[in-house]
MARFI-438102 format. One record per atom (N, C-alpha, C, O): residue in three letters; x, y, z. Coordinates in steps of 0.2 Angstrom, whole numbers, plus 5000, padded with zeros to 4 digits. Each point is the difference from the previous one (the first is absolute). Example, Ala and Ser with C-alpha at 12.3 -4.5 7.8 and 13.67 -1.06 7.14 Angstrom:
<vexros>
Ala506649725039Ala499650065000Ala500450065000Ala500549995003Ser499350064993Ser500450065001Ser499650055003Ser500350065001
</vexros>
This chain:
<vexros>
Unk503750655093Unk499650054999Unk499349984997Unk499550025002Unk500649944993Unk499449974996Unk499549965005Unk499450004999Unk500949975006Unk499649965004Unk499550045004Unk499549985002Unk500750085000Unk499550055004Unk499550034995Unk499550035003Unk500649974991Unk499650034995Unk499449964998Unk499949984994Unk499750005011Unk499449964998Unk499450034996Unk499649964998Unk500450105002Unk499550034996Unk500250024993Unk499750044997Unk500949945001Unk500250014993Unk499649984995Unk499749955000Unk500250104995Unk499549984995Unk500350004993Unk499849964995Unk500850085004Unk500450004994Unk500749995002Unk500350035005Unk500149934991Unk500749995001Unk500449994994Unk499849964996Unk500750095003Unk500449994994Unk500750005002Unk500350045003Unk500049904995Unk500749985002Unk500549994994Unk499949964996Unk500550095003Unk500549994995Unk500749985003Unk500350045004Unk500049904995Unk500649985003Unk500549994995Unk499949964995Unk500750075006Unk500549994995Unk500750005004Unk500250055003Unk500149894997Unk500750005003Unk500550034996Unk500550035002Unk499449974991Unk500550034995Unk499750054996Unk499449994997Unk500950075002Unk499750054996Unk499949974993Unk499550024996Unk501049945001Unk500049984993Unk500049935000Unk500549974998Unk499049995004Unk500049935000Unk499949984992Unk499650024997Unk500849935001Unk500049974993Unk499349974999Unk499849965004Unk499950064991Unk499349984998Unk500049925000Unk499549975001Unk501050004997Unk500049925000Unk500349975006Unk500149944999Unk500050095006Unk500449975006Unk499549955003Unk499450005000Unk501049945002Unk499649955003Unk500249995007Unk500049955003Unk500450105000Unk500250005006Unk499550025006Unk499850065000Unk500049895004Unk499550025005Unk500250055005Unk499650045002Unk501149974998Unk500250055005Unk499950074997Unk500050055004Unk499749964990Unk499850064997Unk499450035004Unk499850054999Unk499849905004Unk499450025003Unk500049995007Unk500349965003Unk499350095001Unk499849995007Unk499649945000Unk499649994996Unk500449985010Unk499549945001Unk499450025004Unk500050055003Unk499549914997Unk499450015003Unk500150015008Unk499750045003Unk500749925000Unk500250005007Unk500350075002Unk500050025005Unk500450004990Unk500450075002Unk499550065000Unk500250055003Unk499249944993Unk499650064999Unk499450005004Unk499850055003Unk499849894997Unk499450005004Unk500049965006Unk500349945001Unk499450095005Unk500149965006Unk499649945000Unk499549994997Unk500749965007Unk499749935000Unk499350005003Unk499549974997Unk500550075009Unk499350005003Unk499750074999Unk500150045004Unk499549964991Unk499750074998Unk499449984996Unk500049964995Unk499550085006Unk499450004995Unk499850074998Unk500050045004Unk499849964990Unk499750074998Unk499349994996Unk500049994994Unk499550005010Unk499349984998Unk499750054995Unk499649984996Unk500750085004Unk499750054996Unk500450024994Unk499950044995Unk500749925004Unk500450024995Unk499849974993Unk499949944999Unk499850104997Unk499749984993Unk500450024994Unk499949974995Unk500650075006Unk500450024994Unk500849995002Unk500250035005Unk500149934991Unk500749985001Unk500450004994Unk499849974995Unk500850075005Unk500550004995Unk500649985002Unk500350035005Unk500149924992Unk500649975003Unk500550004994Unk499849974995Unk500850055005Unk500549994995Unk500749985003Unk500250035005Unk500149924993Unk500649985002Unk500049955006Unk500450025005Unk499249934995Unk500049965006Unk500149924998Unk499749984995Unk500649995009Unk500149925000Unk499549975005Unk500150025006Unk499549944992Unk499549985005Unk499749934998Unk500049984994Unk499849975010Unk499849944999Unk499250014997Unk499750055002Unk500149904993Unk499450014998Unk499450005005Unk499650044999Unk500549915006Unk499550005005Unk500050065004Unk499550035002Unk501150005000Unk500150065004Unk499650064996Unk499750045003Unk500449964990Unk499750054997Unk499250005000Unk499750055001Unk500149894998Unk499249995001Unk499850025007Unk499550035001Unk500949945004Unk499850025007Unk500050075001Unk499650035004Unk500950014993Unk500050075001Unk499450034997Unk499750055003Unk500149934991Unk499550044996Unk499349985003Unk499650045000Unk500349905002Unk499349985002Unk500049975007Unk499449995002Unk501150015002Unk500049985007Unk500150065005Unk499650015004Unk501050024995Unk500150065004Unk499650064998Unk499950045004Unk499949964989Unk499750064998Unk499449974995Unk499949944999Unk499750114999Unk499549984995Unk500150044994Unk499650044998Unk501049954998Unk500150044995Unk499649994994Unk499949944997Unk499850125000Unk499649994994Unk500350044994Unk499949984994Unk500650065007Unk500350044995Unk500849995001Unk500350025005Unk500049944990Unk500749985001Unk500450014995Unk499850004994Unk500850035007Unk500550014995Unk500749965002Unk500250025006Unk500049944990Unk500749975001Unk500550014995Unk499850004994Unk500850015008Unk500550024995Unk500749975003Unk500150015005Unk500249954990Unk500649975002Unk500049965007Unk500350025005Unk499349934994Unk499949955006Unk500349934998Unk499849984995Unk500650005010Unk500249934999Unk499749955005Unk500050015006Unk499749944992Unk499749955004Unk500649955002Unk500349974996Unk499750025011Unk500549955002Unk499749935001Unk500449955000Unk499050044999Unk499749945000Unk499350014996Unk499850055000Unk500049894997Unk499450014996Unk500150034993Unk500650014999Unk498949994997Unk500150034993Unk499550064999Unk499550005004Unk500650044991Unk499650054999Unk499349974997Unk499550035001Unk500549924995Unk499449974998Unk499649985006Unk499450015000Unk500949965005Unk499649985006Unk499750065004Unk499450015002Unk501050054999Unk499850065003Unk499450034996Unk499650025003Unk500549984991Unk499550044996Unk499349965000Unk499550035001Unk500549904999Unk499449965001Unk499750025007Unk499450015000Unk501049995005Unk499750025007Unk499750075000Unk499550015003Unk500950034994Unk499750075000Unk499450014997Unk499650045001Unk500349924994Unk499450004996Unk499349995004Unk499550034998Unk500649935007Unk499449995005Unk499950065004Unk499450015003Unk501150044998Unk499950065004Unk499550054996Unk499750045003Unk500449954990Unk499650054996Unk500150075002Unk499650045002Unk501049984997Unk500350075001Unk499650054996Unk499849984994Unk500250085008Unk499850064996Unk500550024995Unk499850034995Unk500849975007Unk500650024996Unk500649965001Unk500249995005Unk500150004989Unk500749965001Unk500450034995Unk499950014994Unk500850015008Unk500550024995Unk500649975001Unk500349995006Unk500049984989Unk500649965000Unk500550034996Unk499950024994Unk500749995008Unk500550044997Unk500749975001Unk500149965005Unk500450054990Unk500749985002Unk500149924999Unk499649974997Unk500950015006Unk500249935000Unk499749965005Unk500150025006Unk499449944993Unk499849955005Unk500349945000Unk500149974994Unk500250005011Unk500549955000Unk499749945005Unk499650015004Unk500649934994Unk499949945004Unk500549954998Unk500450014996Unk499549925006Unk500449954999Unk500850025001Unk500449994995Unk499750045010Unk500750015002Unk500350064996Unk500650004998Unk499050055000Unk500350064997Unk499850004992Unk500250054997Unk499549905001Unk499850004993Unk499450064999Unk499550005004Unk500550034990Unk499550054999Unk499449974997Unk500049954996Unk499450075007Unk499449974998Unk499850034993Unk499850064999Unk500349904996Unk499950024993Unk499549944996Unk500349974996Unk499150035006Unk499649944997Unk500050014992Unk499949954997Unk500050115000Unk500050014993Unk500550044997Unk500050024994Unk500550005010Unk500550054998Unk500549974995Unk500249945000Unk500150104995Unk500549984996Unk500750015003Unk500549974997Unk499550075008Unk500750015004Unk499949985007Unk499449995002Unk501149995001Unk500049975007Unk500350065005Unk500249985005Unk499750084993Unk500350055004Unk499450035005Unk500150025006Unk499450004991Unk499450035003Unk499449964999Unk499949974995Unk499650035009Unk499449975000Unk499650034994Unk500050064999Unk499749904997Unk499650024994Unk499450055002Unk499649985003Unk500550084994Unk499550055001Unk499349984998Unk499550015004Unk500449964991Unk499349984997Unk499749955005Unk499450005001Unk501049955001Unk499849955005Unk499850025006Unk499549985003Unk500950075000Unk499850035006Unk499450045000Unk499650005005Unk500250034989Unk499350034999Unk499549955001Unk499550015003Unk500649934994Unk499549955000Unk499949975007Unk499449995002Unk501150015002Unk500049985006Unk499650055005Unk499649985004Unk500550084995Unk499750055003Unk499250004999Unk499650005005Unk500249994989Unk499349994998Unk499749945003Unk499550005002Unk500949944998Unk499849945003Unk499850005007Unk499549985002Unk501050055002Unk499950015007Unk499450045002Unk499649995005Unk500350074991Unk499450045001Unk499449984998Unk499550005003Unk500549974991Unk499349984996Unk499949935000Unk499449984998Unk501149975003Unk499949934999Unk500149984993Unk500350044996Unk499649905003Unk500049974993Unk500549945000Unk500149975006Unk500350024989Unk500549944999Unk500750035002Unk500250064999Unk500149905005Unk500750025003Unk500450014994Unk500149964995Unk500250105004Unk500450024994Unk500749964999Unk500350014995Unk499949965011Unk500649964999Unk499949934997Unk500549974999Unk498950015000Unk499849944997Unk500250004993Unk499850054996Unk500449905001Unk500149994993Unk499349994997Unk499649985003Unk500350044990Unk499350004997Unk499749935001Unk499449995000Unk501149955000Unk499749945000Unk500049965007Unk499949945000Unk500350105005Unk500049975007Unk499350005003Unk499650054999Unk500349905005Unk499450005004Unk500050055005Unk500450015004Unk499050034997Unk499950055005Unk500149975007Unk500250045004Unk499749904997Unk500149975007Unk500750005002Unk500150005006Unk500450014990Unk500750015002Unk500150065004Unk500450005005Unk499250054994Unk500050065004Unk499849995007Unk500250025005Unk499349934996Unk499849985007Unk500549965003Unk500150015007Unk500349964990Unk500649965003Unk500550065002Unk500449995006Unk499750064991Unk500450065002Unk499850025007Unk500450025004Unk498949994996Unk499750025006Unk500249955006Unk500250025005Unk499749924994Unk500149955005Unk500749995002Unk500250005006Unk500350014989Unk500750005001Unk500250065005Unk500449995004Unk499350064995Unk500250065005Unk499749995007Unk500350025005Unk499149954995Unk499650005007Unk500049935003Unk499750005006Unk500749954992Unk499949945003Unk500549995005Unk500049945004Unk500550104997Unk500549995006Unk499650005007Unk499550045001Unk500849925003Unk499749995007Unk499950065003Unk499550025004Unk501050034996Unk500050065004Unk499550054997Unk499950055003Unk499949934991Unk499550054997Unk499349985000Unk499650034997Unk500249915006Unk499349985000Unk499650055004Unk499450004998Unk500850035007Unk499550055003Unk499850054996Unk499550024999Unk501050014997Unk499950054995Unk499549984995Unk499550034998Unk500649914999Unk499549974995Unk499349995003Unk499550024997Unk500449965010Unk499449995003Unk499650075000Unk499450004999Unk501050065002Unk499650065000Unk499850024993Unk499650055000Unk500749934995Unk499850024993Unk499449974998Unk499750024994Unk500149925009Unk499449964997Unk499450015005Unk500050005006Unk499450014990Unk499450005004Unk499849935002Unk500049954996Unk499850045011Unk499949945002Unk499449974997Unk499550034998Unk500549915000Unk499549964996Unk499950024993Unk499649974997Unk500950075000Unk500050014993Unk500549964997Unk500549985002Unk499450024991Unk500549964996Unk500650045000Unk500150065000Unk500549905001Unk500650035000Unk500250034994Unk500049974995Unk500250105005Unk500150034993Unk500549984996Unk500050014994Unk500649955009Unk500549984996Unk499849944995Unk500449994996Unk499049985006Unk499849954996Unk499550024994Unk499749964996Unk500250115004Unk499550024995Unk500450014993Unk500650015001Unk499149994994Unk500350014993Unk500050084999Unk499550024998Unk501150015003Unk500050075000Unk499850034993Unk499750055000Unk500449914995Unk499850034993Unk499350004999Unk499850044996Unk499849925008Unk499350004999Unk499550035005Unk499550024999Unk500849975008Unk499650025005Unk500350055004Unk500650005002Unk499050065000Unk500350055004Unk500049985007Unk499549975002Unk501050055002Unk500049985007Unk499450045004Unk499850054998Unk500049925008Unk499550045003Unk500250065003Unk500650015001Unk499050045000Unk500250075002Unk500050005007Unk500250065003Unk499649895001Unk499950015007Unk500549965004Unk499949985006Unk500750014991Unk500649965003Unk500250055006Unk500050064999Unk500149915007Unk500350045005Unk500750024999Unk500449974997Unk499750105005Unk500750025000Unk500449975005Unk499749995006Unk500949994993Unk500549975005Unk500150055006Unk500050064999Unk500049925006Unk500250045006Unk500449965005Unk499849985006Unk500850004992Unk500449955004Unk500550045004Unk500350054998Unk499749935008Unk500550035005Unk500649965000Unk500049945001Unk500650094998Unk500649964999Unk500249975007Unk500549965000
</vexros>
């Protein structure tokens, strides 16, 4: 059904396999997978607002969904588990999109089911204060909030490279860079804002 909805502008998807999933569960089977929900060969060029809850998806697939299959500017994610990549890497890549709105809720997981808790005192849910900092970072820019105070900002550039350096993802990377321009992953994010005229990805699977 989604494959035929090429004029889709807003999409809100709430996925729940279990009515009362334990908040600390690390079982990937609690989530529907990207392949079960989204068609492989589909594009939504007008999709600008997307809300997803309860999905297991690879980090590259998530970025491809948001910036390749669609051009999402208003994003809400809740209870998402990354099957590959890390949230630090995804956040850095999303920051180049410069979205107008980002909302993160619930438990965000990576590393085989570990909860993403950069500053949390508990390991059950993602730290709310850090999620708010991440939202502001993606929308407004600045220093990556997952960096420790004494860490070099260039580390965030390596997070970008780690996510985009895979051979199968080189085409996507090429579409995100303006020809003849300095590659944005080599910029010091803490000091220099990325150019505003980066091409939107338009990759055909």
